[in-house]
C-alpha positions as CSV (number, residue, x, y, z in Angstrom):
1,M,101.4,114.8,122.5
2,A,104.8,116.2,121.8
3,I,107.7,114.0,120.4
4,D,108.7,111.7,123.1
5,A,112.5,111.1,123.1
6,T,112.5,108.9,126.1
7,A,110.3,106.5,124.3
8,S,112.6,106.8,121.3
9,N,109.9,105.7,118.9
10,Y,106.6,107.5,118.2
11,A,104.4,106.3,115.4
12,G,101.9,109.1,115.4
13,K,98.5,109.1,116.9
14,A,96.9,110.4,113.7
15,A,98.4,107.8,111.4
16,G,94.9,106.5,110.5
17,F,93.9,109.8,109.2
18,Y,97.0,110.4,107.2
19,I,96.6,107.2,105.2
20,N,93.4,108.7,103.8
21,A,95.1,112.0,103.1
22,A,98.0,110.4,101.5
23,L,96.2,107.9,99.4
24,R,93.8,110.6,98.1
25,Q,96.9,111.8,96.1
26,A,97.7,108.3,95.1
27,N,94.3,108.2,93.4
28,S,95.2,105.4,91.0
29,M,94.3,102.9,93.9
30,E,90.7,103.9,93.4
31,F,90.8,102.2,90.1
32,L,92.9,99.1,91.0
33,T,92.2,95.8,92.7
34,M,93.9,95.8,96.0
35,I,95.5,92.6,97.5
36,E,96.9,92.8,101.0
37,N,98.6,90.4,103.4
38,I,101.3,89.5,100.8
39,K,104.4,88.6,102.8
40,Y,106.4,87.5,99.7
41,K,104.3,87.0,96.6
42,S,100.8,86.3,95.5
43,N,99.8,84.1,92.5
44,I,97.0,85.6,90.4
45,Q,95.4,82.5,88.8
46,K,94.1,82.7,85.3
47,M,91.9,80.0,83.8
48,A,91.1,79.4,80.2
49,N,88.9,76.7,78.7
50,T,88.3,75.1,75.3
51,G,85.5,72.7,74.2
52,I,83.9,72.5,77.7
53,V,80.3,72.8,76.6
54,R,79.0,70.1,74.2
55,N,75.8,68.6,73.0
56,A,74.1,66.3,75.6
57,S,74.2,62.5,75.5
58,C,73.2,59.7,77.7
59,D,76.9,58.6,78.4
60,F,79.6,60.4,80.4
61,T,82.2,61.6,77.9
62,A,85.0,63.9,79.1
63,N,85.3,66.8,76.9
64,G,87.3,70.1,76.8
65,T,90.4,71.3,78.7
66,L,90.9,73.7,81.4
67,T,94.2,75.5,81.3
68,L,95.4,77.3,84.5
69,T,98.2,79.8,84.4
70,E,99.5,82.3,87.0
71,A,100.6,85.8,87.1
72,V,102.9,86.6,90.1
73,L,102.6,89.7,92.1
74,T,105.7,90.3,94.2
75,P,105.6,93.5,96.2
76,K,109.0,95.2,96.7
77,N,110.1,96.2,100.2
78,L,110.6,99.9,100.4
79,Q,111.8,102.2,103.2
80,I,112.6,105.8,104.4
81,N,115.6,106.2,106.6
82,T,116.5,109.8,107.0
83,D,117.6,112.6,109.4
84,I,115.6,115.8,109.3
85,C,116.9,119.0,110.9
86,K,113.8,120.2,112.9
87,Q,114.7,123.9,112.2
88,N,114.3,123.2,108.4
89,L,110.7,122.1,109.0
90,L,110.0,124.6,111.9
91,E,110.8,127.4,109.6
92,S,107.8,126.5,107.5
93,W,105.6,126.0,110.4
94,E,103.4,128.6,112.0
95,A,105.6,130.6,114.3
96,A,102.6,131.4,116.5
97,E,102.5,127.9,117.6
98,M,106.1,127.7,118.9
99,R,106.6,127.8,122.6
100,A,109.0,130.2,124.2
101,G,112.4,129.2,125.1
102,A,115.4,127.9,123.2
103,G,115.0,124.3,124.7
104,A,111.2,124.2,124.4
105,P,109.9,121.0,122.7
106,P,107.9,121.5,119.5
107,P,104.1,121.9,119.8
108,A,101.9,118.9,119.9
109,S,100.8,119.3,116.2
110,F,104.4,119.4,114.9
111,D,104.8,115.6,115.0
112,D,101.5,115.3,113.0
113,Y,102.9,117.8,110.5
114,V,106.1,115.6,110.0
115,I,104.0,112.4,109.5
116,S,101.8,114.2,107.0
117,Y,104.8,115.7,105.2
118,L,106.5,112.3,104.9
119,G,103.1,110.6,104.1
120,E,102.8,112.8,101.1
121,I,106.3,111.8,99.9
122,I,105.4,108.1,100.2
123,A,102.1,108.6,98.3
124,N,103.7,110.5,95.5
125,A,106.3,107.8,95.1
126,T,103.7,105.1,95.2
127,E,101.6,106.9,92.6
128,V,104.4,107.4,90.1
129,S,105.7,103.8,90.4
130,I,102.3,102.3,89.9
131,W,102.4,103.5,86.3
132,T,106.0,104.3,85.4
133,G,108.2,102.6,88.0
134,N,111.2,100.6,87.3
135,D,112.2,97.9,89.8
136,A,115.9,98.5,89.0
137,T,115.6,102.1,90.2
138,Q,116.0,102.9,93.9
139,G,112.7,103.5,95.7
140,E,110.6,102.3,92.8
141,F,108.7,99.0,91.8
142,T,107.8,97.8,88.4
143,G,104.7,99.8,87.1
144,F,102.3,99.1,84.3
145,V,103.6,101.2,81.3
146,G,107.0,102.8,82.4
147,G,110.3,102.9,80.7
148,G,109.9,99.8,78.4
149,V,109.8,97.5,81.5
150,G,106.1,97.8,82.5
151,H,103.9,94.8,82.9
152,L,101.7,95.8,80.0
153,V,104.7,96.5,77.8
154,L,106.4,93.1,78.5
155,D,103.2,91.0,78.3
156,G,103.1,89.7,74.8
157,T,99.4,89.0,75.0
158,V,98.3,92.7,75.5
159,T,96.9,94.3,72.5
160,D,99.2,97.2,71.4
161,V,97.9,100.2,69.4
162,A,100.2,102.7,67.9
163,K,99.3,106.3,68.6
164,T,99.5,108.7,65.6
165,G,101.4,111.4,67.6
166,T,101.7,113.4,70.7
167,F,98.1,114.0,72.1
168,T,96.5,117.3,71.1
169,A,93.1,118.8,71.5
170,A,93.1,120.0,67.9
171,A,92.3,117.9,64.7
172,G,95.1,115.9,63.0
173,A,97.7,113.5,64.2
174,G,97.5,112.8,67.9
175,N,94.0,114.2,68.3
176,I,92.8,112.9,71.7
177,I,89.4,111.9,70.4
178,T,90.8,110.0,67.5
179,E,93.3,108.2,69.8
180,L,90.5,107.3,72.2
181,Q,88.4,105.9,69.3
182,A,91.4,103.8,68.2
183,L,91.8,102.4,71.7
184,T,88.1,101.5,72.2
185,A,88.0,99.9,68.7
186,A,90.6,97.4,69.9
187,I,88.9,96.5,73.2
188,P,87.9,92.8,73.1
189,T,84.2,92.3,72.7
190,T,84.1,90.0,75.8
191,V,85.5,93.0,77.8
192,Y,83.6,95.9,76.2
193,T,80.5,95.6,78.3
194,K,82.0,94.9,81.6
195,D,80.9,97.2,84.5
196,D,84.4,97.8,85.8
197,L,86.0,98.6,82.5
198,Y,88.0,101.9,82.6
199,I,90.1,104.0,80.2
200,Y,93.3,105.0,82.2
201,M,94.8,108.4,81.3
202,S,96.9,111.1,82.8
203,P,95.5,114.5,83.9
204,K,97.2,116.1,80.9
205,S,95.4,113.7,78.5
206,Y,92.1,114.3,80.3
207,R,92.5,118.1,80.0
208,L,93.0,117.8,76.3
209,Y,90.0,115.5,76.1
210,I,87.9,118.3,77.8
211,S,89.3,120.9,75.5
212,A,88.4,118.8,72.4
213,I,84.8,118.2,73.4
214,S,84.6,121.8,74.5
215,A,85.5,122.9,71.1
216,L,82.9,120.6,69.7
217,G,80.2,122.2,72.0
218,Y,79.7,119.0,74.1
219,V,80.7,120.4,77.5
220,N,77.5,122.5,78.1
221,A,75.4,119.7,76.6
222,Y,76.7,117.3,79.3
223,S,76.5,119.8,82.1
224,M,80.0,119.1,83.3
225,N,79.5,120.2,87.0
226,G,80.6,118.4,90.2
227,D,78.3,115.5,89.4
228,Y,79.6,114.8,85.9
229,D,80.9,111.2,85.4
230,A,83.9,111.2,83.0
231,V,83.2,108.9,80.2
232,F,84.1,108.3,76.6
233,E,81.5,106.6,74.4
234,G,80.0,105.1,77.6
235,I,83.4,103.9,79.0
236,K,84.4,105.4,82.3
237,L,87.6,107.4,82.5
238,A,90.2,106.9,85.3
239,V,92.2,110.0,85.6
240,C,95.4,109.0,87.3
241,N,97.9,111.3,88.8
242,G,100.9,109.1,88.0
243,M,99.8,107.9,84.6
244,K,102.3,108.6,81.7
245,D,101.2,111.3,79.3
246,D,100.3,110.4,75.7
247,V,99.5,106.9,76.8
248,L,96.1,105.2,77.2
249,V,95.1,101.9,78.7
250,A,91.8,100.2,78.6
251,A,91.3,97.4,81.3
252,E,89.0,96.2,83.8
253,K,89.6,97.2,87.4
254,S,89.4,93.5,88.4
255,N,92.3,92.8,86.1
256,M,94.7,95.4,87.3
257,F,96.3,94.7,90.7
258,F,98.1,96.6,93.4
259,G,99.6,94.4,96.1
260,T,101.1,95.1,99.5
261,D,101.6,93.5,102.9
262,L,99.5,95.9,104.9
263,L,98.2,99.1,103.3
264,S,98.5,101.1,106.5
265,D,102.3,100.3,106.6
266,A,102.8,103.2,104.3
267,T,101.8,105.7,107.0
268,R,103.3,104.0,110.1
269,I,106.0,106.6,110.2
270,A,108.3,106.4,113.3
271,L,109.8,109.7,114.6
272,M,112.8,109.8,117.0
273,D,113.9,113.1,118.5
274,M,117.7,112.8,118.6
275,S,118.4,115.9,120.9
276,Q,118.6,113.9,124.1
277,L,120.5,111.0,122.5
278,D,123.3,112.7,120.6
279,G,122.8,116.4,121.2
280,S,121.8,117.2,117.7
281,D,118.7,119.0,116.5
282,N,117.8,116.3,114.2
283,M,114.7,114.1,114.0
284,R,115.2,110.6,112.7
285,V,112.4,109.3,110.5
286,V,111.8,105.6,109.8
287,A,109.1,104.0,107.5
288,R,109.0,100.5,106.1
289,Y,106.3,99.2,103.6
290,S,105.9,97.2,100.4
291,A,104.1,97.8,97.0
292,G,103.9,96.1,93.7
293,T,101.7,95.9,90.6
294,Q,100.6,93.1,88.2
295,V,98.1,92.5,85.4
296,G,95.9,89.4,85.4
297,V,94.9,88.5,81.9
298,G,97.0,90.5,79.4
299,A,94.8,89.6,76.4
300,D,92.0,91.6,78.0
301,V,94.0,94.9,78.0
302,V,94.6,97.4,75.4
303,L,97.6,99.7,75.5
304,L,97.9,102.7,73.2
305,S,101.4,104.3,73.2
């Protein structure tokens, strides 16, 4: 269907498809625990115990303590409010699909194109904020490692490992394999064998890793084809598009959280054709959604930076 100006609000018949396309770019969500239906905030409960298990006796004797603490995940409300000149987008659209006549409406697929275009912008902004976002910056929410204000940077219980230099594929300071070994050596033994343990890295860091093992002759040995599972010493690698370069994180997926009200809100994009309302050739675009991140137990996470 074409853009319906009389209805003044069109949310896009293909919104369900575009959330998949958009979130394919925001690939970090594949390696995070999702929490939906957060209207304001969600408390992630963390429980620790000491002295609970004791030797058996005939009497009931209370032993040990349970300590309950909370990490608060508060998604930030975000929006897109903008006017887009239809001509600017039509110039990049296929001319063959345009109908004849100066006053003809755009083809049925044009509204889908606009939704996809804006969906990619939202996905990209979300992916970047997940790792390097700063809540004080317009359009961003606090990420895990960004700008000295990330959750992992501020959490005093996270194990910090200092890198030796900018990551490289060659031997010496910053060698990616040496840095990965330093990271894994610091992983707590209680976490090391967990099935959902990942090493989070940027595409650039992963490329350096592939180059390094290629130089050592390991690429062919592991038959790195489409079925290859990216691992380092048995630990799965999560290559995240928005991850900061020259930074590594080791954590369980179940300990790294992304929260929102409703995931599909990010692709409920309203389009309003303004031509019959104010005579302009503009299309008004509106989107409202929320997003935020949080770490559960900081002591189970290792940050190399």
